[in-house]
Each structure stands twice: as structure tokens, then as C-alpha cells.
N, C-alpha and C positions, 0 to 999 in steps of 0.2 A: 347379450353383451351391449347391444345398442341402448337398452333400457338402463343399464348400469351406468354407461357413460353419460346419458342424459340426466340421470338422477344425481350423479356426483361430479359434474363438470365444473361447477362454481367452486366448490372447495378445493378441488384438485388444481384448478387454475389459480386460485388465491395462493395455495402453497408454493406452486411453481413460481409465481410472481414474487412472492416473499423471498424465496430462495434465491432468485435472480438479483433482488435488491440487496440482499445480504452479501452475495458474491461481489456485486459492484462496489459496495461500501468497503469490503475487505481489500479489493484490488486498488481502490482510491487511496486507502491508507498505506498500502504496501509500495506502490509505485509513484514516482514523482510526476507531476503534471507537466505537460510540454512547455508551458510558459515559464514554469520555474527552472527547467532544464536550460531553456533559451537564455534566461536571465543570468544564470550561473556561467553559461558558455561566454556571454558578453563580458562578464567580469574577468573570467580567465583570459580572454583575448586582450583586455585592457591591462591586466597585470603582466602578460607576456610582452606587450609593447613597452611598458615601463622597464621591464627587466632587460629588453634588448638594448635600451639606451644607457643602462648602467655600465660602469667600467668593469673589466674583468680583473680577476685576482693578479694576473701578470701586470696589467696596466697600473693597478694600485701599488704593487711592489715597486715598479719603475718610478712612480710618483714619489713614493717614500724615499727611494734612493736619491732621487734628484733633490728632494727637500733637505736631506742630510747633507748632500754636497754643497747646496746653496748656504746652509747654515754654517758650514766650515769656511766657505769663501767669504761670508759676511764677517766672521770672527777674524779672519786674515786681513781683510780690508780695514776693520776697526783698529787692528794693531798698527797698520801702516798709516792711518789717518791720525792717530793719537799725537805723534810729533808735530804734525802740521797744525792741529788744533791748538796745541800748546803754543806754537810760534804765532799763530794768529791772535791768541789771547794777549800775548806779550806785546805784539805790535799795536793792538788796540789799546792796551793800557798806556803804552808809550805815547800814542797819538793823543789820548785824553789828557795825559800829563802835560804834553806840549801845549795843548789848547788852554789849559788852566793857567800855565805860565804866560801865555800870550795875553790873556785877559787881565 
């Protein structure tokens, strides 16, 4: 048995080393590297931080309701300001006519 081991140790060792290299290559293709996983974890943390600062659906709904209310109030104010705007135009026109007569 000892002679057999001495005679064939080099080819057996080569086969075992080659098998180990093939297994390592297969594992390297199958599993992600630690650096890649850490980089992805950092990106996920960054995205989570951005997501935490974004408004919620409830906040967006409240904002849209407030915008709709503001739009309605602006239309109401525009209707109230219209007579005053007409009056100011008439007063300005009268003032300009008075100045033309004076000159």
C-alpha cells in the first residue's frame, strides 16, 4: 500500500487540487462576494433614508385637499376683487382725464 501511495501521490494530489479549484470556482459563481453584499447593503440603507424623508400617502392626501381648498378660496377672492379692480380702473381713467384737461 505504501508503494502504491508513493507511486501515485502526484497524480492523486493533482486531481484533488483540480477538484478543489473547480469547487471554489463554482462557489465563487454561485455566491456573492462580501464586498458586493456590503455595497448593496449601503445602497439599500441610502434608499431607506430617502424613503423615510418622503411624505406618506396620508400626508399627500391632506396636501391635495388643502390645495383644492386654497384653489376655491382664490376663486372666491377673485370674485370679490373684481368689482374693486373695475372701480380702480375707472378712478385711474378719471384721474388721467382730469390731468389731460388740466394741461
